[in-house]
N, C-alpha and C positions, 0 to 999 in steps of 0.2 A: 640396293637402288633407295634414295634417298624418300622420305616422305611426300616433299613436293613433285620427284618424278613418278612417283606411284600415283597421286591425286591426279596428275597432268594426264598419266594414260587413260586413266579410268573416266575422267572428264571425255575425252576424245570420243570414247563411245555412248557417252550420254547421249545423245540424238537418238541415237538406234532404239536405246532401252528407252526414253520416254514414248516413242512410237508404238511401241509394243506394249507400256504400261498404260495408255490410253484406252486400249483394247481388252487389257483386262482387270482383275480385281487388283486392290492394294496389297493382298498378300501374295501376287504374283510379280512384285516389283524385283529385278536381280538385285540379292544382296549384296554385290560389290557397288552397285548405283547409291544403295542406303549408306553404304559404308564411307563411300566417297563423299557424300553429302554431309553424312555425320561429321566426316575429319574436317571436309571445307569450315563447317560452322563452328566448330572448336577451335582451328588455326584462326579464323577470322574473329573470334571472340576473344582471344589471346591479345592479336593483334591490336584491337580497339582500345582493351587496356593500357597499353603503352602509347598511344596517340592522345597528343595535347591540344586542346584547343587555346589559342591564345588571343588575349585580348587587352588593348590599354587601356590604362586605370581611367584615361581621361574622357572615353568616349568612343569615336568611330574608328571603324578599320580593325585589323587582326587579321587571323588566318589560323593555321597548323602548325604543328610540329610533332616530333617523335622521339621520346625518352632512350639514352643510351648509357645510361649508367645505373645503378641502384641510389647512388647520392643526387641525382636530380640533374644531371646534362641534359640536355637535350638539343637536339638540331631542327632547325627552321631556315627559311628565307631572309635573308637579308632585308628584302624591301616589304618582308612582313614586321621587325621589328624596328626599322629606320622610323625614326622620328616618336619611338615611344617614352624618348629621352633614357632615365636611369633603370625602370623598370615596368614590369606588365603583371597583370593577372593570367593564371594559367588554369584550365579544368579537367580534369581526368573524368573517365567514363563511371567513376565510381559517385559522380557526382561532388567531389569535393573539389576546392579551388584553393591554391597556393601562390604565394609570391614569388615572383621569378625576376631575376636579373640578366642583363646583356654582359656574356663572356667576352667573347672576341668575334669579328666581322672579316668576312670577306666580299667586298661590295661587288670586285668584278663578277667574281664566279656565284653571286647572288645566295651566299650561306651565311648563317648567323648561328652561333655556339650561345646558348641559354644555359642559365641553373635554376632550378626550381628549389622552392628550402620547404623545411616542415617535417620531412622524412629522410631517413636513410636508407629505406626497403624500398624503393618505387619498383614497380614494374619496369623491364628495360627489353629494349629489340636487340637481336645480334647482327650484327652486321654482315652480309655475304659478300662474295667476289662476284662485283657486277663484271669483270673480262667474261664470265661463264655464261652471262644472259645471252641468249639465242632470239632471233626473231621466229614467234610463234608461241615461246614460252607463254603460259599463263602468270597473269599478276592482276594484284588489287590493291586500290588506293584508297586510304583510309585519313579521314579530315572530316573537317567542318566547312562545306561548302554554303555559299553564301550567309554565313556565321547565324547559321539560324538554330545553331543546336547549344541554345542558351541554358540547357540542362547538362551540356558538355559531354554527351554520348555522340560520336563520331559516326558517319556515315559510311561506306563502304561502294566502291564501284569496281567493277570486274571486268576485265579484259585479256587482251594480249600484247605480247611487243612486238609492235608494228617494224621498227628498227633499231638499230645499235650504231655507236660512233655518228650520230647527226651532230653537225655543227652550224649552230645558231649562230649570226653575226650581232654584234651590239647594238646596230641598227639605231645609232646615234645617243645612246644610253652607255652607262659603265656595265651594263650587264650583259656578258657573252657566256653562252653556255656551250661547252666543249665536248666533244665524246660522251652528248646524253642519250638518253632511253627515250626512245618514241612509243608510244602507246595509246590505244583507242579506248582505256579504261576515262570514265568521265571524269575529268581534273577542270572544275569550275573555281570562279571566285572564292577566296577563303580554304580552298584545298591547298592553296600556296603554303610550301614550307613543311606538308605533311608527308608520311613516308609512302612509297611505292613498295610493296611488298612482294616478294615470291610465294610459292605456295606451301612453301617450309617457313612460312609467317618470319623470314627474313628480310632485312632491308637490301633492296637493291639501289634505291635509289631517292630523292627528295623532289619530290614535285614543284614546280615552280613556272613553267610557261604554257600557256595554252593557244591554241588557234579558234578564233572565235569569229563567227559569220559576220560578215559586214561590220567589224570594228564592234558588235555588241557583246555582249558578257554571256552567251549561250555556246558552250561548248560543241564542235562540231566532231569530236571522235580523235582531234590531235593535241596530244598532250606531250609535255617534256619534262622527264624526271633528270637531275642533275646525279651521275653516277658514283655510287658510295666508295668506289675504290677513290675518285679525285678527292671526295671529303676527307678518305682515309691521309690523302696526301698533306692536307690541310689542318687537322686534327690537333696535333702537335702545335702548330701556330696558334689557333683559333683560343687552345686554353692558356697561351702566353698573354691573353686580353688585348692583342694588339689590332690594328688595322692592317690587314696582310694582301699583298698585293700578288697579282699572278706573273709569270716570270717571261721574259724573252728570252731568244738566243743571242740578240745582239748582229741578228744576221736577217737580212731579208734572201727569200727563196723564189722561184717560180719553175714552172713546169716546161720542158724543151718539147720539141717534137717528136723524140723518141720514148715520151715518157716520163722520163727522169726528173729528179726534183733536184734542182741547181740553184747554186749560192749565187743571188744577184747581187748583191750589197752587202759587207761587215763593217762593223765600227772598228776600228783600230786600237779603241781602247778598251774593246770587249774581252772576256776570258776566251771566247770562240778564235779571234784573232790570236791569242796567245797559245790557243793550243794548233795553231797551224791552218787554220780555216781561212780560203780565200777566193775571190769573187772566180765564177766558174768551177769550182769543185761540185760534186754529187753528194748528196745527203744519202746514206744508204741504211743505217739504223741509228733510231736515236729514242732513247729512253727504254730499250729492252724491245721497241716495235721496229719491223720493217715498215720503210717511209718507201711508199711506192707514189704517193701521190701528194702533191702540195695541201689538201684536204686533210689527208692522213698525219701530216707532219701537223698542222694547226692542232689536229685533235690532240695528238700526245702532248703537245708544248702548252697547250690551255689547260689541261687539268694538272701544272704543277706551279708550285708556290717559287716566289724569288728565294735565291739563296742554296737551290738544290744543287747538287752535283750528280750529273746522270750521265750514263757512258751515250758515246756518240762513236759513228763510224765513218768515214767519208773517201771517197776517193778521189786522187788529183792524180790526171796522167796515167792513168790505169792502178796505180797503187793505193791499197788501202791503207788508212790507219785508225787505230783504235784508241781512244781517249775517254777522259771524264772532263765534263765543260761545267763549269759554274754558271748558273742562270742568273741574269739581272732582273729588274723588276719593270712591267709595261710602264707604270707612271712615275714621275719625279714623286717622291714621299709628299713634297708639298702639294704637289696637284693633287694627288690621291684625298690628302685632307683635307682639302678645301670642298672636294664635289663630296665629300662626305659629311662635314661639318659648319662646310662654309668659313671657319676660319682661319686666314691665311697666313697669320704670324709664325715666324720660325720659333724653333726649340732649340734651344742652347744644348749641347752634348755632343753624342754621335754624329761624324759626319752623314750627311744625306749618301744613299748610296748614288751611283752614277747613272745619270737616266740615258735615254737612247732608246728606242724602240723602231727598229726600220720595219718589223714583220710584224706590225698593229694594223690587222684590216679594216680597211674601210667601211663606214656602213652601205648596205644597198641602196640603190636608188628607188625612190618609189616603183617607176615601172617594171624595174628588176624583182621585186620582191616576190616570192610564190604568192600563188592564189590563198589567203586567208592568213597573210603573213602573220608569226608570232610577236605579242607584246607581253611585257611581264607584267603579270596581274599585279595588281595594286601600284600601279604608276599612275602617270596624270589623269586616267579614267576611273579610278579607284573610287566603288560606290561607297556613300557613306552610310555605313551597317553601324545600327547601335549595339555598344558594349553592354550585356549585362552588367558591367562595374561601371560602367560610367554615369555621370550625372545625368537624369532624365530632364530635369526642368530648369535648371541653371548651368548653362554652358561655362559659364565664366569661375564656377565652383572648381580649386583645385584640391586634386585627392591628395591626401597627406601621403608621404614616403614612411612605409612601414620600417620598424628600426633594424628588421634583418637586412633590408638593402641599403639602409645608412654605412652598416658597418661592412658590407660584403661591394661598395662602390668608391671609387677614387679615379677622379677625373685628371688626365695626363694629354698632353698633345701628342698626338699619334697612337694614342691607346682608346680603346673601346670601352675597357675599365683596368686601370691598372692595379686594383687591388689584386687580381686574380694574377697577375704576372710577378708580383712577389710572394704568393702562396706557392707559384709553381719553383721560383727561384729557390726559396727557402725548403721547398720539398727534397729539390735535387742537392743541394749542398748537404742537408742534414744526412741523408745517406752517403755520400761522398767523403765528408768528414771523419762518419764512422769508419769507414775503411781508412782514411789515411793514419787515424790514431787521435785518440782522446785530447791530447796536448800537442798545439798548434808547433812545427817545426818552424820556429820562425828564427832561430839563431843561423850560423852557419853550416852549409853543407859540403860533403865531400863524398863524391861517387867516383869507387874504383871499377876498373874492370878490364874488356877488351872492345877493341875497335876493328871490323872487317870493313876497308874504306870502300866505297863504292856499292857494298851489299854483297851478296850470298857469299859468293866463292873465292872473295878476296883473303889474301893471306892477314891473321890477324895482329894487332900489336896493342901495347897496353894504352890505356889511356885512362884520363881523371879530368873528373869536373866538379869545381869549386865554385861557391856560388856564395855571397853573402851581402849585406847592405853596400858596399862601396864597389865591388867588381864582380865579373864571372870570367872565369878560366877555364879553357879547354886544353889539354896537356899532352901531347905526344911525342915518343922518343925523339923527333923531327923538330919541337919547338912549342912553344904555347900561343895560341889565341887570347888575346883579352882583350876586356870590354867594359872600361871603367863607368860605373852606371852613376847617371846625371839624371836631373828633371824630363829630359827627353831621351828618348831610343829612337826614334824616328829618323829612318834613312840609316841607321848601321844595319849593313848586310853581313857583316864579317861571321865567320869566315867566308873567303872568295866562292861562290858558288852554291852557298849556301840557303841565302835568302835571309838570313838573321838569326842563323843558329844561336848564338849567344844572347841575343836579346828574348829569345822565345825561352831560354833556359831559366833567364832573371823573372820572366812574368809567370812561369809555372810556381816556383819558388814563392812569388810575391801572393798569389792566390792561395795557396796552402797558408802562407804566415799570418795574412790579414783577414782572408774571407771576402766574400763578395759584396757586402757591404762598403768596408773600405778600400775594394780593389780599385775601383772607378769607373764609376755610370755603368754598372753591370747589371743586365736584365736577362730574364728566361726568353730565349728566341725561338725555343719551338722544338721538334723533334726533326731530325735532318738525318738523311742517309750518307754513307761513308765508303769512299771508291774500294772494291774488295770485299765488304764486310756486310754480312746478312742483316736487316733490320734498319730500324731508325734509334738514334741517339740522342739523348736530350742534352740540349746547347746552351750553353752561359756564354752571354755576350757583352763584351767590357772595352773599354779602354784605359789605356796606363801609361803614361809618358809618352803620348803621342801615336800609340800603336793601339789599331785596332785588332781583338784577338778572341777567338771562339775556343771555349773548351767543350770536348762532347764527354758525354756521361753514359757508362752501362745505364740502360733504364731499371734493370732488375737486379744489377748488384751496387752500382754507383761507383765504380770503379772508373776513372778518368782513363780513357783509352784514343783521345787526341789531342793536340792541341795545335791551331791554326793562328798562327801571328802574322799581320801584315804591317811591316815597316815602312813600305813603300805602295800607295794605292797603284800607282802605276806598274808594279810587277807582281809576280807571283808570290804568296806567301811562305814562309817558313812552315812545314809541319811536322809534327813530332807526332809517331804513333806508338803507343806504350803496349806491350803484350807480354804474355807469360808471367802472369801478374799474381806473385805468392807472398805470404805471412811471413814480414821477417820482422820481429821484435813488436809485435802489437801493430804493424802499419802493412797493409798490401802494397809492394811494391813491384816494380816490371823489371824483370831480367833483359828485356829487349827493348830497345827504344830506337827505332828507325827514323831517319830526319830524310826527309822529301822536298825537295824544290822543283816546281813545275811537274815535269812527267819523268823527271828523273831520282833516281837513290843518291843522297848525297853521303851518308855514312849509316851502319849502325853499329849501336854501341851498347854490349852487353853487360850490363854490371855486376860485379861478382860481391862488392862490399859498399855498404852504406854507414855514413856517421852523419845523422841528422841531429842536429842540435837543439834545444829550446832555446827562447830568447834568454837573454842575460836579465838577472832579476834587478 
């Protein structure tokens, strides 16, 4: 039994124990009650040391946060850090203050990732599995209500989980709380961004919204926390320094008289359409969860970022289909940037993701809002509390930007902080290049092996792949498919049925030969899942020869495990999956290359001999 569950069982008996204790001397208190109290005090003391008091250096506003790594990464709310520009001041319960900078933001989910400077041994909290949270669980919120903690010592409020899988409509703002946790632990203005802990001292959510009596600023016992599992989905994207969007399926659903979730509309340029989803189909499972209501569907969709591929099961005329679907963004990228920065200028570079959001819920009408309707703490009604770091007498005085912040912040359109994108990109490439060899294989490549056409049980034939700066060739006993390389690879889907196998091969070699800086507008996109594989993978996103491509790397080893090349935005990309990776002459190379197009395996190549040359002197 975990420490938290033990404490919860002991706390359940506390009421009876206290009634006896009031009639007896202190020495007669049940030892188990005293032990539970001591354990609870210890857990809360440790949790408080990991809680962050956040203050913009210019003066008014602020909130709370929680450290999640020893090197200073911390979580908070978007509405807490929004408007703080480049940096903020943060305080811990030890009384010390630290400079901090915004890393990445999720404005729809109301989450922000920041980084504190000054230490490499920050106390940090462990993230729990919020799917295990149940109604009635004991929880406590730690934070800085009403921003009164000028000594940086957070306060704690104690309560139970009142509800799980709660959905809060945007209500006319960007902020949409999906699949959130409801608690009666007091969450007041200033608690925003702070942690909601279980009794093990692990974070189950980030506090954000509260229901306030008569639109005032006093909590009435209804608070909402963003589930930590939702934030885990976004964490890799937040580390990319981007402004991250939430996902839409590209389809609108509705409930029918039999209680089923039915597709009411679907965009014909969405991946859901390409996977076969049509009007009238029933959604059975989505993202690993059973879908029994429209609210349940919105809950699971609302916790996923743009670009994720998730499992989906749908039923058409009694036949159930299982597939993986790529999720679009809720907003047009320019719309999201404009709403978060107010700067609608377009950026040259990667093409915007295709817009379209038929399943976006409309804001509830005022007469349909539940009593004590929730509003994001820190919105238009945000009280003007004074920061201990702000100018007390001269409101026009500007706080100088610390040198550590200047070195750790870079503006770029579409990013909260482009500096951290470069940090993550370089981290991924350093590990990947070490696995592929210290000397880049920038000369001609020749790969010999066997092909099993169509996958597993097919008869094997000899196959040769040849790649250099001028052309790509794929040779079988029946002939050779050839792609002369030029400035543009867009639209070249050869061989037929592969979605662009030859173009994908050339892009694979190009990345190894020139690296991410010369590849073509290459960025770190975040950590994403791959169909049929466990965990998430670091993704480098780039564009070369008119082709948008993603490279998926093992986050522990640095091996390239998949490549996705989209030669035509109207079609499925060509996907290469690399496995059975072994050391060969100082390079770690795959013994199996599986080529997929859509839901089909185009071919499988098993390399047996590699000849990778260095560039000519």
